[in-house]
C-alpha positions in Angstrom: -7.8 2.5 -12.8 -5.9 5.6 -13.6 -9.0 8.1 -12.8 -9.5 6.8 -9.3 -5.7 6.6 -8.6 -5.3 10.1 -9.7 -8.1 11.1 -6.9 -6.1 9.0 -4.5 -2.8 10.8 -5.2 -4.4 14.1 -4.6 -5.7 13.0 -1.3 -2.2 11.7 -0.3 -0.2 14.9 -0.5 -0.1 15.3 3.3 3.6 14.1 3.2 4.8 17.4 1.4 4.3 19.1 -1.7 7.8 17.9 -2.9 7.3 14.2 -2.3 5.9 11.3 -4.1 3.6 8.8 -2.0 3.7 5.1 -2.7 1.0 2.7 -1.8 0.8 -1.0 -0.4 -1.3 -3.2 -2.8 -2.9 -6.0 -0.6 -3.7 -8.9 -2.1 -7.5 -10.2 -2.3 -6.2 -13.4 -0.2 -3.0 -12.3 1.7 -0.4 -15.0 1.9 1.8 -15.2 5.0 0.8 -11.7 6.2 -2.3 -9.8 7.3 -3.2 -6.1 7.8 -4.1 -5.6 11.4 -6.3 -2.6 10.7 -6.9 -0.5 7.6 -6.6 3.2 7.6 -9.7 5.5 7.2 -8.7 6.5 3.5 -8.4 3.0 2.2 -8.8 2.6 -1.5 -10.7 -0.6 -2.8 -10.6 -2.4 -6.3 -13.4 -5.0 -6.5 -14.1 -8.1 -8.4 -17.9 -8.7 -8.6 -19.6 -9.2 -5.3 -16.3 -8.4 -3.5 -16.8 -7.4 -0.1 -14.8 -5.1 2.5 -16.3 -5.0 5.9 -16.3 -1.7 7.6 -17.3 -2.6 11.1 -18.5 -5.7 12.8 -20.7 -6.4 16.0 -23.3 -3.5 15.2 -26.5 -3.5 17.2 -28.8 -2.1 14.7 -31.3 -1.4 17.5 -29.0 1.3 18.5 -28.2 2.9 15.0 -30.4 4.7 12.6 -28.1 5.1 9.7 -24.5 5.2 8.2 -22.9 8.1 6.2 -20.1 7.2 3.8 -17.9 9.9 2.4 -16.1 8.7 -0.7 -14.8 9.3 -4.4 -15.1 6.9 -7.1 -14.7 6.1 -10.8 -17.7 4.3 -12.5 -16.3 5.1 -15.9 -16.1 1.5 -17.1 -19.1 0.2 -15.5 -22.8 1.3 -15.2 -23.5 3.9 -12.6 -26.5 1.8 -11.4 -24.5 -1.3 -10.9 -21.2 0.2 -9.1 -20.8 0.0 -5.3 -23.3 -1.1 -2.7 -23.2 -0.4 1.1 -24.4 -3.8 2.5 -25.6 -4.3 6.2 -27.3 -7.0 8.2 -25.9 -10.2 9.6 -23.9 -10.9 6.4 -26.2 -13.4 4.9 -28.2 -12.8 1.8 -31.5 -13.3 3.4 -30.9 -10.9 6.5 -28.9 -8.2 4.8 -29.7 -4.9 2.9 -27.9 -3.5 0.0 -28.0 0.2 -1.1 -26.2 1.4 -4.1 -23.8 4.5 -3.7 -23.9 7.0 -6.5 -20.3 7.6 -8.1 -21.3 11.1 -9.2 -21.7 12.3 -5.4 -19.2 12.4 -2.5 -21.4 11.5 0.2 -24.5 9.2 0.9 -26.2 8.6 4.1 -27.9 5.1 4.2 -30.9 4.8 6.4 -31.3 1.2 8.0 -34.7 -0.2 7.4 -36.8 -1.4 10.0 -36.6 -5.2 9.5 -32.8 -5.0 10.4 -33.4 -3.3 13.7 -33.6 -7.0 15.3 -30.1 -7.7 14.4 -27.9 -6.9 17.4 -24.6 -8.4 16.0 -24.3 -7.3 12.5 -21.9 -5.9 10.2 -21.8 -2.9 7.7 -19.6 -3.4 4.3 -18.9 -2.1 1.1 -19.7 -4.4 -1.8 -18.4 -4.1 -5.5 -21.5 -4.9 -7.7 -19.1 -5.7 -10.8 -15.7 -6.2 -11.7 -13.5 -3.3 -11.9 -15.6 -1.2 -9.4 -13.2 1.4 -7.5 -13.7 3.4 -4.5 -11.7 5.7 -2.2 -13.2 5.8 1.3 -12.5 9.2 3.1 -15.0 8.8 6.2 -17.4 6.4 7.5 -19.8 7.5 10.2 -22.4 5.6 12.1 -25.5 7.7 13.4 -27.3 6.4 16.5 -31.0 6.6 17.0 -30.3 9.7 19.5 -28.4 11.5 16.6 -24.9 10.9 18.2 -22.2 10.5 15.5 -19.5 8.1 15.6 -16.7 8.2 12.9 -14.6 5.2 12.3 -10.9 5.7 12.4 -10.1 2.2 10.9 -11.6 -0.9 9.6 -11.2 -4.5 10.6 -8.0 -6.4 9.5 -7.6 -8.5 6.5 -8.0 -11.6 8.7 -11.9 -11.1 8.7 -13.0 -8.9 6.1 -11.5 -9.4 2.7 -13.4 -11.4 0.0 -12.7 -10.8 -3.9 -11.4 -7.1 -3.2 -8.0 -5.6 -3.4 -7.3 -2.7 -1.0 -4.6 -0.1 -1.5 -3.2 1.7 1.7 -0.7 4.4 2.1 0.0 3.1 5.8 -0.8 0.5 8.1 -0.1 -2.1 10.8 1.3 -5.3 9.2 1.5 -8.7 11.0 3.9 -11.1 8.9 2.9 -14.7 9.6 5.6 -16.6 7.8 8.5 -16.6 5.5 8.3 -14.7 2.4 5.0 -13.0 3.2 5.3 -10.0 0.9 3.5 -6.5 0.4 3.8 -5.4 -3.2 4.8 -1.5 -3.6 2.9 0.5 -6.1 2.8 4.1 -7.3 0.0 6.6 -6.8 -1.8 5.2 -9.7 -1.6 1.5 -8.7 1.0 0.8 -11.2 4.2 -1.4 -10.2 7.3 0.4 -9.7 9.7 -0.1 -12.6 13.3 0.7 -13.5 14.9 0.1 -17.1 18.5 -0.5 -16.4 19.7 -0.5 -20.0 21.1 3.0 -20.0 17.6 4.6 -21.1 16.5 5.2 -17.3 19.2 7.3 -16.0 17.5 9.1 -13.1 17.8 8.3 -9.4 14.6 7.6 -7.3 14.9 7.4 -3.6 12.3 5.3 -1.7 12.0 6.0 2.0 9.9 3.7 4.4 9.0 5.3 7.7 8.0 3.1 10.7 5.7 3.9 13.6 8.0 2.2 15.9 11.7 0.7 15.8 11.7 -2.7 13.9 11.5 -5.4 16.6 12.6 -8.3 14.3 15.4 -9.2 12.0 14.9 -10.5 8.7 12.7 -7.9 6.8 13.8 -7.3 3.3 13.4 -5.2 0.1 13.0 -7.6 -2.8 13.7 -6.3 -6.3 12.1 -8.5 -9.1 12.5 -8.9 -12.8 10.5 -11.0 -15.2 12.2 -14.1 -13.7 11.8 -13.3 -10.0 13.9 -11.8 -7.2 17.4 -10.7 -8.1 18.3 -8.3 -5.1 17.4 -8.4 -1.4 18.6 -5.4 0.5 18.2 -6.1 4.3 16.4 -4.0 6.9 18.4 -3.8 10.4 16.6 -4.4 13.6 15.8 -1.4 15.6 15.7 1.2 12.7 12.8 3.6 12.4 13.2 4.4 8.5 14.8 2.7 5.7 16.1 4.2 2.2 16.7 2.6 -1.0 17.6 4.4 -4.1 16.9 3.0 -7.7 19.6 3.9 -9.8 21.8 2.5 -12.4 24.3 1.6 -9.8 21.9 -0.3 -7.5 19.3 -2.0 -9.9 21.0 -5.3 -10.6 22.2 -8.4 -9.2 25.6 -9.0 -7.4 27.0 -12.4 -7.4 29.4 -14.3 -4.9 32.3 -12.5 -6.4 30.6 -9.1 -5.9 30.3 -8.6 -9.6 27.3 -6.4 -10.5 24.9 -7.3 -13.5 22.3 -4.7 -14.4 18.8 -5.8 -14.3 15.4 -4.5 -15.4 12.9 -3.9 -12.4 9.3 -4.9 -12.8 8.1 -5.3 -9.2 9.2 -4.3 -5.8 8.2 -6.1 -2.5 8.8 -5.6 1.2 9.0 -9.3 2.5 9.5 -11.1 5.6 12.8 -13.1 4.8 13.7 -14.8 8.1 13.0 -18.5 8.6 11.5 -18.0 12.2 10.6 -15.2 14.7 6.8 -14.9 13.5 4.5 -13.4 13.9 6.5 -10.2 12.9 4.6 -6.9 13.6 5.5 -3.8 11.5 4.0 -0.3 11.7 4.3 1.4 8.5 3.6 5.1 8.7 4.4 6.0 5.1 6.5 5.2 1.8 7.4 8.1 -0.1 10.0 9.3 -2.6 11.3 13.0 -1.9 11.3 14.8 -5.0 14.0 17.5 -6.0 12.9 20.8 -4.9 13.2 22.3 -8.3 11.4 19.5 -10.0 14.4 18.5 -12.3 15.5 14.8 -12.1 19.2 14.1 -11.5 21.1 12.8 -14.4 24.1 10.7 -13.9 27.0 12.2 -16.0 29.4 9.6 -17.4 32.7 9.5 -15.1 31.2 12.0 -12.7 33.4 12.2 -9.8 30.9 13.8 -7.5 28.5 11.0 -8.5 26.4 9.4 -5.5 28.2 6.3 -3.8 26.3 3.2 -2.8 26.9 0.2 -0.8 25.9 -3.3 -2.0 22.7 -2.9 -0.1 21.7 0.1 -2.2 21.8 2.6 0.5 23.9 5.9 -0.3 27.1 6.3 1.7 29.9 8.9 1.8 33.7 9.0 1.4 34.2 7.8 5.0 32.4 4.4 4.3 34.8 1.3 4.2 34.1 -1.5 2.0 32.8 -2.5 -1.5 30.8 0.5 -3.1 29.2 1.3 -6.3 29.8 4.8 -8.4 29.1 5.6 -11.9 28.0 1.9 -12.4 31.3 0.7 -11.4 32.2 -1.5 -8.1 35.5 -0.8 -6.3 36.6 -1.2 -2.8 36.7 2.1 -0.8 39.5 1.9 2.0 
């Protein structure tokens, strides 16, 4: 997987040279959420014969071809059995598959004559084997009069996922019920981790930017260790961005006496925590961790009086903040 996601990382540097971009790992069978639409630069990881629909409702009498621009990794599979463009009415009897070449970055698939009678068809990407990986860059339909139409998005997960896991850097999400959750991963598709036993002393800020103010309450960030969730910072209604910093002072649980216990983070989720108020629409523009301009990670010096201060939600605060805070791994009341 590393080779493909290295390609993804290079393609996602639009947030700035000094920022690391995170991805949303969409489940093959999403539970209590759906992606309303997928961005044009969606990345796909297939199980065998997994399918991702690019467009529905195609009248093949009006189109002659589709051009797919992509990058991919066939290092673990045969190049002749990698990823196909499948088009037709969706059934095996009335659909045609054309294999993409992983050594190329663009392929134009000419529609065969026998599919020209289908007036309500689909075009999809299909994985021929387990582990096939593809980064979509652009998909363009070419009409019979040579007019080109480039797709700006793909249908949502309510109608186009089967045996495939997409990875997206942004998207419109519709939470359908409590605890529907999006797993946040790094640019190589790995879970976000933090070992809070004194060996991981850097700080990492993760910033969620939304396309519109959050309309509903109950959205939470869930930090998990091997036993499940241990901390749930909440996102306030009306905000347009949310920041959480992973550090020795924040990666841990807080009990009803406000005692802090360090934990080891193994997974990070954005979840719907409310008991009601669904569907809950969220438009995620980006998830990024701004890097230090000099590329040097900050180190927490013991008893550093200038060390950053965090509230119990993991948000950085200043000396004017009133309430229980954490600094240098110690919790105290700031008045």
